[in-house]
N, C-alpha and C positions, 0 to 999 in steps of 0.2 A: 636728299635723302636715301639712303642705301636700305633696301628691305629685303630679308631672307624669307621665303616661305617654303617650310619645312611640310613635305607631302611625300607619303609612302612611294606612291609608284610614280613614275614621270616617262615622256615621250620614248616610244610609240605606245606604251602601255597605259593608257587613260582611262582611268576609271572616273566615275562620277564624280568622286572627290577630287580626284587631279582637275578635272576639267574647271570646277568650279575654282580651284587655286589658280588656274592659269587666266581665267576669267578675271578672278581680282587682281591678279598680277599686271594683266594688260591695262586695267583701269588706273592702277598704280602709276605706270609707264605714261599714261595719258596725262596724270598728273604732276609730270615731271620727276620723277621719281624712279632710282636704278632696281633693278630687281636680279634676285639669286635664286634660284629654284633649288632645293635641295632634297633627295630621296636615296631610297635604296636600289641597287643595280637589280634589275630582274633576269635579265638574259646578256650574253657576252656581246650580243650586237649593240649593245648601250655604250660599249667602249668608243664609239664614234659619236655619240649623242653630247654635243657640248653645249647646247642651246635651244629653245623653243620660243619662237618668234623673238621679242626684244629681250628675251632675259636667258642670262647665263645659267647651264644645268650642271649643278656638281652632287657626286655621290656620297655616301657614308661607307660604302665599302669598295675596295679596289677589284674584288672579284666576285662572281656569283656564288662560288663554292667555296667559301672562306673555311679551312679547317681550323679547330680549335684546339689548344694544346689541353692535355690531361688535366694540369692543375685549373685552366680555365674552366674545365667542365665539372670538375668538383667545387671549384669556387661557385660557379652556376648555382649547383644544387645547394649550397650552403647560405649562400647571400643573396639568389633570387635574381631578380632582373637587373638589378645594377651591376652585379658581375658580370652576367650575360651580356648586355650591351655596352660594355667598358669600352670598347674600341671604336663602336660609333658614337658615343658621346664624346671620345677624345677628339676624333676626327670633326665632330659637329664644332668643337671648340676652335679647333686650328682654323676652319672655315670662315666660321664668324670673326677671329682675329686678322687673318691673313686678307679676304676680302672688305676688311672695315665695316661690318655690315650695323648698322644703326639699331634696328629693331627686328625683331624675329616674329612670324606668325606662324603658328602652328594647325594646319588644317588637318584635322582628322576625321575619318577611321582610315587603316586600322589604328588602333591605341599606341602602336608601338613610335608612333612620333612623338606625343606628348611625354613618353616615359624617357625616351632619349633626349628631348630637351629639358626635362626635369631633373634626371640626374645629372647632365652637363653642368646645371649651378652656372648660367652664364650671368656675366656682368651687365651685359645690354636689358631692354626691357622684351620681355616675353609675353606674347599673347596667344590665346588658345581662340581656335574655331573649330567649336565642337558640332559636329553634323549630326552624327549618332549616337545613340545610348551609348552610356559607358559602363554602369553597373546596373542598370535596370531594364532588361530585354524583356520582351512578352508579359507576363504578370508576375516576373520573379525580381528579386533583388538581393544582389550579392553584397552582403555588408563589410567585407572587406576591401571589394572592389570600390565600395561607396565610400570608406573611409581614405583610401588612396586618392580618390577623385576629390575629396574635399581637401585634403591636403595638397594637391596639386593645384588647385583653384585657387587657395590661398596664396602659395607661391608666385600665381600668375600675377602679372600686371592689370590683365582684364580677360573675361572671358566673354567671348560672342556666341550666342547658340539659339536655335530655332524657338519659335514662339511654343512649340509642344513641348519643350523641354524647362524653356523659362517657368511655365506655367505649374509645373511638378517641384521645381527648386523654391519657387518664392512661399509654397505653402509646405515646404517639408521643414521640419524643427531643426533638424541637422545641419540644414543648409542656409537657411533665413539669417543666420548671424554674419554670413558674406554675400548677402545678395547684390549688395552695391558692386560686387565685381563683375556681374553679370549685365549683359546687356542683348535683347533680341536683333538678331541680324539674319533676314530670311536667306533662302537659296537665290543667289543672284543669276536666276537662268533665264529671265525674262528679257530676250533680244528681239528687238523689231526684226521679221524676217525678210531676207531680201526677194525682190521679183523672182529669182530662180528660183526659191523654194515653193512656186506655185506651178510647177510643169505641167503643160497641158498634156493630157493622154493621147496616146496615139490611137488613130482610129479602129485599130485592133484589139484595144484595150476595153471590152465591153462590160467586162466583170467591175464588180463594185469593191474596191481593195480597202482590205482592214489590216491595219499594220500594230503588230506587237512589237516594241523595240526596247531591249533591255535582257537583263539574267532572271533566271527562273531559279526557285532552292525548294525542294520538298517540304520544308519544314514551315516556311514563311510565306511562299509565293508558288503555290504547287502548278506544275504542268496540265495537272488534272483540270484545271479551272479552265485553260485554252482548249482542251479535248472536248470538254461539256458543251462549251459556248460553241465550238465548230458544229457539234450536232444540230445546234437549233437555227443557225445561220441561214437565211434564204438562199435558194440557188443560185441566185445572181451576186453572190459573193464569192472572192478569194481571200483567202487568210493567209499572212505573212508575217514570219517570225523571224527578227532579226537579233541574234544574241545566243546564249548559252545556257543550261542548266546543270546542275550539279550532280545528276543522274542519268547515264548513258541510256539506260534502258526506258526511261521517261521519254528521251529525245528520239527515241526510236518510236516510242507509242505516238508521239504526234505526228511524224511523217505519215505513220500509217493510217491516221485519222484524218489525212488530207491536208495538213497544214505545211504550207511551203517554209521549210526550214533552211534559212541562208547563213546560219551561223554567225560568228561575230563579224562587223562591218566597221570599217573606219570612220571617223568622224565625217569626212566627205561623201562617202557613198551612203552612208544611214541619212545626211541630209536629203540625197536624192531620194532614197526610200519614201523618206517623209514627205517629200513633195508629190510622190505618185498616189500618195495613201488619199482614201475619200474619208474614213474614219480611223480614229487613232485609239487603240486600245490600251485603258490602264488597268493594271490590277491592283488594289489596295493590299499593304500588308496583314499579316498576322499581328504585327507590333504595333500596339496601341499609340506609342509615343516617338513614332518614326514616320515620315512620309518621304516618299521616294521623290528625288528632284527632276524624276523623268516627266512627274506630270505638270510642271511648270514650263519646261520645253514643248511640251504639247501645248498648253494655253498660249503660248506664242504665237503659234502658227494661225490660232483663231478658227481652227477646223473642228468638226465635231468630234466630241470624245465620249466612248463607251466606258464607264466605269462599273468594274467589277469590285466591290468591298466584299469583306470576309466577318468584319467584325462590327457590333455596334457603335457608333459615335465613330466611325472611321476617319482619321484627318483629310481624307480624301474629300469627304462630304462638304467638310466647311470649306475648303479651297474652294471646289467647285461650285459653291453657292453663289447665285448671279450670272455665271458664266452661261451664256446664251445657248449654244449649242452642247449639252450634256446629256445622258441617261446614266445613271446611277441603279444597278441592280444587284443586290445579295448574291454571292456565288451559290450558297443553299438553294437558291430559288429557280436555277436555270434548269431545274427539271421541270418546272411548273409553267402550264400552258400560258399564264397570264405573262410571264417574264418571255417567254418565245413570241408572243405577240407585240409586247411592248418594244422587244429588239429589233422586230423586224418591220414595224412602223417606223420607228427612229433611223434605222439605217436607210432605208426607202426615201423617208422624208428629209433627213438631214443633209445627205449627200450632196457635195456641190457647194454647200454653204460655208461662209467664212465672216467671222466676226471682224470688225473693224479695228486697225491697232488702236486708236483713240480710245473706244470701249475699254479695251484690254488693258492699256495703260492706265487708265483712271482708275480701275479697279484693282490692279495689282502691281503698281510702280514701286511698292516698297523690294518686290522681287526682281526688280532691274539692275544690273551690275552698279550703274553710276550711283543709285541710290546704296547700295551695300557698301561700295567702296568708301563713298564721301564719309558715312558713319564711322568704319573702322579707321580713317585716315586722320579722323577730328581726336581720336585717342592718342595715334601714332605723333602727331605734332603736338600735342600737349606734354608730351616725355621727350622731346628734342627742341 
């Protein structure tokens, strides 16, 4: 079977969602299928990107800065996304036809992926793997977007989504009528770490290293949380941040607070940083129906996880329930003496501990690539 995987970003700009698309793609290849990754070119350097591991990469745009004619701009305002995405939908149809793709999986976000596939009106089965909220971020619900989501979902052969989102859909009066089209597929990020992921520290590395890896956003995952945490960490600790934030001033404030800011790192370098870390830091979102996939990466290592959550019933709390080496502290409690003592005790007592892989697998096996890919492939096979 030849499987197309549509995901907005492609190598070397590997976002969390792109990483998930590639993980699934590799599993599909392992099951003797062919893969074609399809995305949007982000940089001229991608002109030379033709493949990723065992899959071909193809782009829906020839150049990064595509100019649109005056007529197209007017049409976009009058007819909306369908007109705006006309060239990309036409390109997707050509790729599907020329590559003889049997089935298409859209791994979103951003939402552009599924809009392109929806308006392309393909003759092959199209599946949606929805990782992030479509119409209901934070505590608000966009009625227009919800109507579009229902229309799109009804047209899809099937929709795979997270447990968080599925629980909302099955109780929603507007979506219950098509709930049979939905299935839960968790983030396929639980991968047994290689021995190389447990690098012995150099004799000179006496500090307890705490690592936060990922992006920070003022509205949902603020850098201020890291700054407040740094203030109460024991002096034996060094705090490393690998990633970026959407506010340059806040990035400067983190550096001024003594946090070692290394910026974005490749997947390979990030693996080395994780290997040298004693404690992994997770920060829960303000979005109640969105779980960051990074926490599954962390769980894979078996290392201690310090989890800072921001809302009651944060989804991170359920995921970490039963994980041996973890401590969850509410962000607003970081100024309290009791929180400082809890964190200090956790850091000093749990450093160096690692949960056995067998224990992790038993508790979280539905998050493994093998489990997720097998579930998706069953639907693909029934259509071919």
